[in-house]
C-alpha positions in Angstrom: -8.0 145.2 -1.0 -11.6 144.4 0.1 -13.8 142.9 -2.7 -16.2 145.8 -2.8 -13.2 148.2 -3.5 -12.0 145.8 -6.2 -15.5 145.8 -7.8 -15.7 149.6 -7.7 -12.1 150.0 -9.1 -13.0 147.6 -12.0 -16.2 149.6 -12.7 -14.3 152.8 -12.8 -11.7 151.3 -15.1 -14.3 150.0 -17.5 -16.3 153.3 -17.6 -13.1 155.1 -18.5 -12.1 152.6 -21.1 -15.5 152.7 -22.8 -15.4 156.5 -22.9 -12.0 156.4 -24.5 -12.4 153.4 -26.8 -15.6 152.2 -28.3 -14.1 148.8 -29.1 -14.2 148.0 -25.3 -18.0 148.4 -25.3 -18.3 146.3 -28.4 -16.1 143.6 -26.8 -18.1 143.5 -23.6 -21.4 143.3 -25.6 -20.3 140.6 -28.1 -18.3 138.6 -25.4 -21.1 138.6 -22.9 -24.4 138.9 -24.9 -25.9 138.5 -28.3 -27.0 142.0 -28.5 -28.3 144.9 -26.3 -31.7 146.6 -26.7 -33.1 149.8 -25.7 -36.8 150.8 -25.4 -38.0 154.4 -24.9 -41.2 153.9 -22.8 -42.1 157.6 -23.4 -41.9 157.0 -27.1 -42.9 153.3 -27.3 -42.7 153.1 -31.1 -38.9 153.3 -30.7 -37.4 149.9 -29.6 -33.8 149.8 -30.7 -32.4 146.3 -31.2 -28.7 145.4 -31.7 -27.7 144.1 -35.1 -26.5 141.0 -33.3 -30.1 140.1 -32.3 -31.3 140.3 -35.9 -28.3 138.4 -37.1 -29.0 135.5 -34.6 -32.5 135.3 -36.2 -31.2 135.4 -39.8 -32.5 139.0 -40.6 -30.7 142.0 -42.0 -30.7 144.9 -39.5 -31.3 147.5 -42.2 -34.4 145.7 -43.3 -35.9 145.6 -39.9 -37.8 148.6 -38.3 -37.3 150.0 -34.8 -41.0 149.4 -34.1 -41.7 146.7 -31.6 -44.0 145.2 -34.1 -41.0 143.9 -35.9 -40.0 141.5 -33.1 -43.6 140.8 -32.0 -44.4 139.4 -35.4 -41.7 136.6 -35.0 -41.9 135.8 -31.3 -43.9 132.8 -30.1 -47.4 134.0 -29.1 -47.4 132.2 -25.7 -43.9 133.5 -25.0 -45.1 137.0 -25.9 -47.7 136.8 -23.2 -45.1 135.8 -20.7 -42.8 138.6 -21.7 -45.5 141.3 -21.5 -46.7 139.9 -18.1 -43.1 140.1 -16.8 -42.7 143.6 -18.3 -45.8 144.8 -16.4 -44.6 143.2 -13.2 -41.1 144.7 -13.4 -42.5 148.2 -14.2 -44.7 148.0 -11.2 -42.0 146.8 -8.9 -38.2 146.8 -9.3 -38.0 143.7 -7.1 -39.7 141.7 -9.9 -36.9 140.8 -12.3 -37.3 140.9 -16.0 -35.6 137.6 -17.1 -37.1 134.9 -19.2 -36.3 132.7 -22.2 -38.6 133.1 -25.3 -38.8 131.5 -28.7 -38.4 133.4 -32.0 -39.0 132.3 -35.5 -35.8 132.3 -37.6 -35.9 133.5 -41.2 -35.5 129.9 -42.2 -38.6 129.0 -40.0 -36.5 127.2 -37.4 -36.8 128.1 -33.7 -34.3 130.3 -31.9 -34.3 130.4 -28.1 -33.4 133.8 -26.7 -32.8 134.7 -23.0 -34.1 138.2 -22.5 -33.0 140.3 -19.5 -33.8 143.9 -18.8 -33.7 146.7 -16.3 -36.2 149.6 -16.1 -34.5 153.1 -15.8 -36.8 155.2 -13.6 -37.2 158.8 -12.6 -37.0 160.1 -9.1 -40.5 159.0 -8.4 -39.8 155.4 -9.6 -41.7 155.8 -12.9 -40.1 153.6 -15.7 -38.8 155.8 -18.5 -36.5 153.4 -20.4 -35.8 149.7 -20.7 -32.2 148.6 -21.1 -31.9 144.9 -21.9 -29.6 142.2 -23.2 -30.2 139.1 -25.4 -28.4 135.8 -25.1 -28.9 133.1 -27.7 -29.3 129.9 -25.8 -30.5 127.7 -28.7 -27.6 125.3 -28.6 -28.1 124.8 -24.9 -31.8 124.1 -25.4 -31.1 121.6 -28.2 -28.5 119.8 -26.0 -31.1 119.7 -23.1 -33.8 118.4 -25.5 -31.4 115.8 -26.9 -30.4 114.7 -23.5 -34.0 114.4 -22.4 -34.8 112.3 -25.4 -31.9 110.0 -24.7 -32.8 109.7 -21.0 -36.4 108.9 -22.0 -35.2 106.3 -24.5 -32.9 104.8 -21.9 -35.6 104.7 -19.3 -38.0 103.0 -21.7 -35.3 100.5 -22.7 -34.5 99.8 -19.0 -38.2 99.4 -18.2 -38.7 97.0 -21.1 -35.6 95.0 -20.1 -36.8 94.8 -16.5 -40.3 93.6 -17.6 -38.7 91.0 -19.9 -36.4 89.7 -17.1 -39.4 89.6 -14.7 -41.6 87.8 -17.2 -38.9 85.4 -18.4 -37.7 84.4 -14.9 -41.3 84.1 -13.7 -42.3 81.9 -16.6 -39.2 79.8 -16.3 -39.7 79.0 -12.6 -42.7 76.6 -13.2 -40.9 74.2 -15.6 -37.7 74.4 -13.5 -39.7 73.4 -10.4 -41.2 70.6 -12.4 -37.9 69.3 -13.6 -36.5 69.5 -10.0 -39.5 67.6 -8.7 -39.2 64.9 -11.3 -35.5 64.5 -10.6 -36.1 64.2 -6.9 -38.8 61.5 -7.6 -36.4 59.6 -9.9 -33.7 59.9 -7.3 -36.0 58.4 -4.6 -37.4 55.7 -6.8 -33.9 54.4 -7.9 -32.3 54.1 -4.5 -30.1 51.0 -4.7 -30.8 50.5 -8.4 -28.2 52.6 -10.0 -24.5 52.1 -10.1 -22.1 54.8 -8.7 -21.6 56.6 -12.0 -25.3 57.0 -12.7 -26.0 58.0 -9.1 -23.4 60.7 -9.5 -24.9 61.8 -12.8 -28.4 62.1 -11.3 -27.0 64.0 -8.3 -25.4 66.4 -10.7 -28.7 66.9 -12.5 -30.5 67.6 -9.2 -27.7 70.1 -8.3 -28.0 71.8 -11.7 -31.8 72.1 -11.3 -31.4 73.6 -7.8 -28.9 76.1 -9.2 -31.3 77.0 -12.0 -34.1 77.5 -9.4 -31.9 79.9 -7.4 -30.8 81.7 -10.5 -34.3 82.3 -11.8 -35.4 83.3 -8.3 -32.5 85.8 -8.1 -33.4 87.3 -11.5 -37.0 87.7 -10.4 -35.9 89.5 -7.2 -33.6 91.7 -9.2 -36.5 92.6 -11.6 -38.9 93.2 -8.8 -36.5 95.5 -7.0 -36.4 97.7 -10.1 -40.2 97.9 -10.2 -40.8 98.9 -6.6 -42.7 102.2 -6.2 -40.4 104.8 -4.8 -42.5 105.4 -1.7 -40.6 106.3 1.5 -42.2 105.3 4.8 -41.1 105.1 8.4 -39.2 101.8 8.9 -38.3 100.6 12.4 -35.0 98.8 11.7 -35.0 97.1 15.2 -38.4 95.5 14.4 -37.4 94.7 10.8 -34.3 92.9 11.9 -36.2 90.9 14.6 -38.5 89.6 11.9 -35.6 88.8 9.7 -34.0 86.9 12.5 -37.2 84.8 12.9 -37.2 84.1 9.1 -33.6 82.9 9.3 -33.9 81.1 12.6 -33.5 77.7 10.9 -30.4 78.7 9.0 -28.9 80.2 12.1 -29.5 77.1 14.2 -28.4 74.8 11.5 -25.0 76.6 11.2 -24.8 77.3 15.0 -24.5 81.0 14.2 -24.8 83.8 16.7 -26.7 86.8 15.4 -26.0 90.0 17.5 -28.1 93.0 16.7 -27.1 96.4 18.2 -29.4 99.3 18.7 -31.1 100.3 15.5 -32.8 103.5 14.4 -36.2 104.3 12.9 -35.5 105.7 9.4 -37.4 107.0 6.4 -36.9 104.4 3.7 -38.4 102.1 1.1 -39.2 99.0 3.1 -39.0 96.0 0.7 -35.5 96.7 -0.7 -34.3 97.6 2.8 -35.5 94.3 4.1 -33.8 92.5 1.1 -30.6 94.4 1.8 -30.4 93.3 5.5 -31.5 89.8 4.8 -29.1 89.2 1.9 -26.2 90.5 3.9 -27.0 88.3 6.9 -27.7 85.2 4.7 -24.3 85.7 3.1 -22.6 86.0 6.5 -24.3 82.7 7.5 -23.3 81.0 4.3 -19.7 81.9 4.1 -18.6 80.7 7.6 -15.6 78.6 8.5 -16.3 75.1 9.8 -14.2 73.7 12.5 -13.9 72.7 16.2 -13.6 75.7 18.5 -15.0 78.2 15.9 -18.3 79.9 16.8 -19.8 81.7 13.7 -20.8 85.2 14.7 -22.7 88.0 12.9 -22.8 91.5 14.4 -25.1 94.4 13.2 -24.6 97.9 14.3 -25.5 101.4 13.3 -24.3 105.0 13.9 -25.2 108.5 12.7 -23.6 109.4 9.5 -23.8 113.0 8.2 -27.5 113.6 7.9 -28.4 109.9 7.8 -27.1 106.6 9.1 -24.3 104.2 8.5 -25.1 100.5 9.1 -22.5 97.7 9.5 -22.8 93.9 9.1 -19.7 92.1 10.2 -19.0 88.4 10.4 -16.0 86.1 11.4 -16.3 83.8 8.3 -14.0 82.8 5.5 -13.5 86.4 4.3 -12.8 87.7 0.7 -9.5 87.8 -1.0 -8.5 91.5 -1.3 -8.0 90.9 -5.0 -11.7 90.1 -5.5 -13.2 93.0 -3.5 -14.0 94.9 -6.7 -16.0 92.0 -8.1 -18.3 91.2 -5.2 -21.1 93.5 -6.3 -21.1 92.4 -10.0 -24.2 90.5 -11.2 -23.7 86.7 -11.3 -20.2 87.1 -9.9 -19.2 84.0 -7.9 -15.9 83.9 -6.0 -16.5 80.3 -4.7 -17.4 77.0 -6.3 -21.2 76.4 -6.5 -20.6 73.0 -4.9 -19.1 74.7 -1.9 -21.6 77.6 -1.5 -24.9 77.7 -3.3 -26.5 80.8 -4.7 -27.3 82.8 -7.8 -24.6 85.4 -7.6 -27.2 88.2 -7.4 -27.5 88.7 -3.7 -24.9 91.5 -3.3 -26.0 93.1 -6.6 -29.5 93.4 -5.1 -28.0 94.9 -2.0 -26.2 97.5 -4.1 -29.4 98.3 -6.0 -31.3 98.8 -2.7 -28.6 101.2 -1.4 -28.5 103.1 -4.6 -32.3 103.5 -4.5 -31.7 105.5 -1.3 -28.7 107.5 -2.7 -26.3 105.7 -0.4 -23.1 103.8 -0.7 -22.2 100.2 -0.1 -18.7 98.8 0.4 -16.8 95.9 2.0 -13.7 95.5 4.0 -12.2 92.0 4.1 -9.2 89.7 3.7 -9.1 86.0 3.2 -9.6 84.1 6.4 -10.5 87.2 8.5 -14.2 87.6 8.0 -16.0 90.3 6.0 -17.4 93.7 7.1 -20.1 95.3 4.9 -20.9 99.0 5.4 -23.8 100.9 3.8 -25.1 104.4 4.2 -28.6 105.8 4.0 -28.1 109.6 3.7 -30.6 112.1 5.0 -33.2 109.5 6.0 -33.1 109.5 9.8 -36.4 110.2 11.6 -35.3 109.5 15.2 -32.0 108.3 16.7 
């Protein structure tokens, strides 16, 4: 049966049931609304409110008059202005709906939020004669929304403070760490040939620890800076961006004899700084985690393709790969899957990548197995300007 026939059949059934049994009307009213109201516009001193409306506000129906003054005395004055304005607009034109949420003063002085909807009943000339309306108590919903807003505000404030602290702490730590590293390097140079093997090893370990601390504080600083970047989208030419990154990494690429192959890249609408960090970190990781051996040529390939309303980017390498058991950990902050002595780093690079992608409402994932290289994919949805 077509849906319009079903609707008409349901209407007819309900009309018949309401005529036969008043409990059906009461069920519909109490199940769907918190009271109906009826206003005779030809006799405006008569505004009939359901007992459910007064009960929601903590008043006894028998003690309240049918004069509109009764509810106007307890409605929020600014909301009353909105209600009257909507009433005038609806009376002038049926296309203007009468539907708004207003605040009433409960008998205990608390605030009750009521959604008020109505329909003007008109004569043959379109003149409004009556108003038939329904009230819905939405106070619990409003309180939940306010509580959620407060919690979100508190969480945002806490995150901002934490980010500021991380930024300030890592920035302040960098100077003494650089100083320690410099002093250790001087000591290492000045004691060449003077220390026994054990002391040389201890000094080398101290230099390595200082280097690791330098990289760690630098990573924390980058992480904090990423959270503070203004959310300003701009046109980013990925082809030009990657060419600049390749120049910046030229020494690392040459040192590791790594080929960097960049396919055709789009111009997108994105936040430039985290996008640059994203590409650079993925490429740097691919350079770092390469296999060493005769006959092996390290290779990194970047490609892109349209994806839904945006773009999907891929960074693939032929390096050491990642054990499938560890794929779920690679984006965790400070997560290191290799010994620091083998591969240096703070353990924040991929976390920064994930944050950059999340800032663009995209997704980042990796496909890999141990010994077979790694392929990172990420999406920037609805950001393409030109293909």
